[in-house]
N, C-alpha and C positions, 0 to 999 in steps of 0.2 A: 266794453272797451274803455280804458282810462285815458283821459286826455290831459294835456298840460299846456301852459302858455308857451308860445314860441320863444319868448325871452328866457323862460326858465330852462328850456331845453338847451338853448345856446349857453346859458350860464353854467349848467352842469357839465357841458362838454368842455368848457374852458377852465373850470375850477375843480380842484380836488378837495378843497376845504371849504366848508360852509356851515351855517347854523340851521337847525331844524327844530320844530316843535309839533306835537300832536294837538289837534283840535277836536273836541268831542261836542256834538250837538245832540242832546236828548230831547226829542219832540214827543210830548205827552198827548194823550188822547183828547184832553180838554183844550188843546191848541196852544198851551204854554210851552216854553223851552227852558232848558238848563244848559248853559254853555260853560265848558271847562277846558283847561289846557294843561299840558305837561310842562310848560315853560315855568320859569321862576317868577315871571311878572305877568300881569294881565295883558292880553292881546286883543286889539280891536280889528275885526275882519268882517267884511260884508255888512257893516253897520251894527254888529253884535260884539259885546264884550265877553271874551272867554276868560273865566276867572282862574287865577292861579292860587287862590286861597282855599281851595278844596270844595268838595271832597276830592282827594287825590287819586289819580287813576294809574294803575299798572296793568298793562295789557299783554296778551299772549302774542306770539309771532303770527304774522299773516302769511298764508299760503295761497298762491295764485295758480290755478290750473285751468286748462281748457276743458270745455264740456259743461255738464249740468250738475257737478258735484256741489253739495251744500256746504258752504264754508261757515266756520264758527269762530267768533271772536270772544275770547274770555277776558273779562275785565275784573280786576281785583280793586275794589274801592275802599279807601281808607278815609273814614269820616270822623270828625271831632264833634263835640257837643255844640260847637258854634255853627256847624253846617246844617242848614235848615232847608226843607222843602215846604213852601207855603206855610211858614211859621211852625212846622213840625220837624222834630229831629229826623235826620236823613234815614237812619235805620228804622225808626218807628214808621215813617212814611212808606218805606219799602214793604214792611209787614202789613200795612194797611192797603197795599195794592197800588201805590202811586205809580209804579213803573209798568203795570200791566198793559201790554199792547203798545208800549212806547217804541219809537223808532230811533235808532242810534246811527249817526253819521260820523265816521272818523276820517279826518283829513290830515294831510301832512303839509306843514308850512315850511318852505325852504328859502333862505336868504343869506346874503354874504356875511353880515355881522350885525351885532346889536347897535353899532354906532351909526352916526349920520352917513347918508349916502346909500344905505342898503335897507331893505325891508320890503313891504308890500303895500300897495295902494288900496285905500278905502274906495268903494265904488264912486264916491263923490269926486275922486281925483285930487283931494286936498293933500294927500300924503299918507304916510303910515304911522300907526301909533303903537307904542310899546309902553304899557303901564302909564297911559295918560300923556306921554311925551310925543309931540308931533315932530316926526323926522322929515328929512328931505326926500324928495321923490327918488326912486331907484333908477340910476342912470342905465342900468342893464336891462330894464323892462319891468313891467308890472307883474309880479309873481303872485298869482292867485293860488290859494291852497288847492292841493290835489286830493280828490276824494279817493281814499284807499279801500274803504269798507262802508257798506250801508246795509242795515238789516233790522230785524225786529227782535226785541227781547224775548227769548224763549223760556228761560226759567232762572230762578235765583236759588241754586242748590245749597248755598252755605251762607248763613248770617251769624257772624261771631262778634264778640265785643270789639268795636272799632273797625271791623273788616267785613266786607260783603263781596261774594263772588257773583258775577252777573254773566250769563251766557247769552250771546247775541248770534242769531243765525241769519244768513243771507236770505233774500226774498225768494231764492230758488227753492226754499223749503215749501213754498206754496204749491209747487209742482208735485210734491210728495204726498199725494192724496188719492184716495180710491176713486176710480171712475167706472161707472157712475157712482156718485157719492152716497146715494141713498139705497139702503138695502130693503128688500121686502121683509118686513118683520111686524109682529103684532104691536109692540109699543110705538108711540109716535116718534118720528125721526127729528122733529123740530125741538128747539129750545124755547122754553116758556118766555113770552114777551118779545121774541124776535120777530122779524118781518114776516116769516112764513107762518108763525103761530098767529100773529095778529092781535093777541090779547094786550090791551093797554095797561102798562104797569101802574100808571097813576090811578086808574080806576080801582085797583085792588090794594092800594097802599092803606095801611091801617096804623094810626098813631096810638101810642100807649105809653105807660110809664112803669118803672120797676116798683114793686111793692116790698115792704119789709118782710123778711122771713129768715129764720135761723139758718136755713140751708143754702142761702144765696152764695154763689161763688163766681169766679170769672168765667166759668163754663156753663153754669146753670143758675137760673134765678126766677123768682116768682114775678108775674106781671098782672096787670089788670085786664088782660085780654079775655074775652068770653066766647070766642069762636069754638066750634067743636074740636075735640081732640084730633090731632093730625093735620089741622088746617094749614099751619105754617111749616110743617115738616118739609124739608128740602127747599125751603124758601130762603129769604135774606132778611137781615136786620141791620139797621144803621142807627147808632146812638146819636142823638141830637144834642143833648146837654150832658153836663157832668164831666168827670175826668176822662171818660172814654169817648167823648164827642167826636164824631167824624169817622170812627172805626166801623167797618162793615164786616159782617161775619155770615157764613152759611149756617142755616139752622138744621141741626141734626134731628131734633124731635120737638114736638109740642104736645104736652099732656097736662091736663088740669090747670091750665094757665101758666105752667112752667116751661120756659124756653131753654133748650140746651143747644149750644152752638158747637161747631166743629173744632174751632181753635179758640182758646181763651182770650178774653179781652186784655190788652196791655194796660197795666195800671191797677189790676185787681178787679174785684166784683163791682159791677155798677151799683151805685148807691140808691137807696129808696128815693123815689121822686124823679130820678133821671128819666128824661123823655127819649123815645125812640120811634122809628118808623119800621114796620115789618111788612113783608110781602109774602103771600102764600106760595107754596111750592107745588110741583106737579110730578106725579109718578109716571106720567106719559101713558096712562091707560085711557081707553075710550070712554069708560064710565066717568072718570074724573073730568075729562074734557067736556062731557055733556052736562053733568050735574053741577060741578064746581064752577066751571068757567062759561058754560053755555056757548061753547065754541066748536061744536061737533063738525060744522062745515069745513073747518080748517084742520081737522084731525089728520096727522101725517102718518098713521100706521095702517097696517092691513091685518086686522085681528081675525079675519075669517079664512085665512090661509090654512089648509089642513095641516095638522101636526104631523111630524115625521112618524112613520110607522114601519114595522117590519113584517113582511109577508113570508109566511112559512110554506 
């Protein structure tokens, strides 16, 4: 159920013309936030500054229905070279997974006009601010933004030059899961390094560096790693130094010291000497859990279930 200030309800009942702006709050998994607005000027609300300098957002229409239907908000984001996320270009940061698991809150700000006498109050009660200008208190009431949509980023299906499509699904999506969630199956049902698995990621982190080789590319390159073939297959690698520093990729294969990743690194092949951290992967087999990770007690599969057979 959506709620609004009594003053805002009174204002809307008495006025047919008013100003409005959308406020977007991107809450990242590391605890940081990105605040954006559709207004032409920066807006301060709730002690946070919502930027009008981009990335610029264009959203789909919102549909409100009763029941447990999962709603989806589609955002088209237009970013320039000056729009950065943690000192990284916005689109590059998206490809590196910066928005994975982020929560998006979209609110609507409604007020009488951009001039003095109208606006919204900061929680401090000092007044409202539009692009750094402190206005007068609203004589018709303190209009707090109305939350219209809140959900988690589901996927980013399209990344084009200067334009990114972001799909956000409401939290009702969490109800769309199998119950019970775990099937009886031979492979382990857990994800490596999660709470059910219990294997400590830091224990298996392996530092290394890229070695010079004629066949090095953004997808495959020679390293100084000496672990047995397949050790890092299905694992992860994060570049620490060089032009690709900070980028994380899933490892497709590891053979003879050569790492092949699923998606090429942005910026070309890592250069010889570039440092990285790699983590081994798991094929979810009981033998791997026992021999590779010494974690058989937490194995989440049922490998001794009889295989399906046909009786004649």
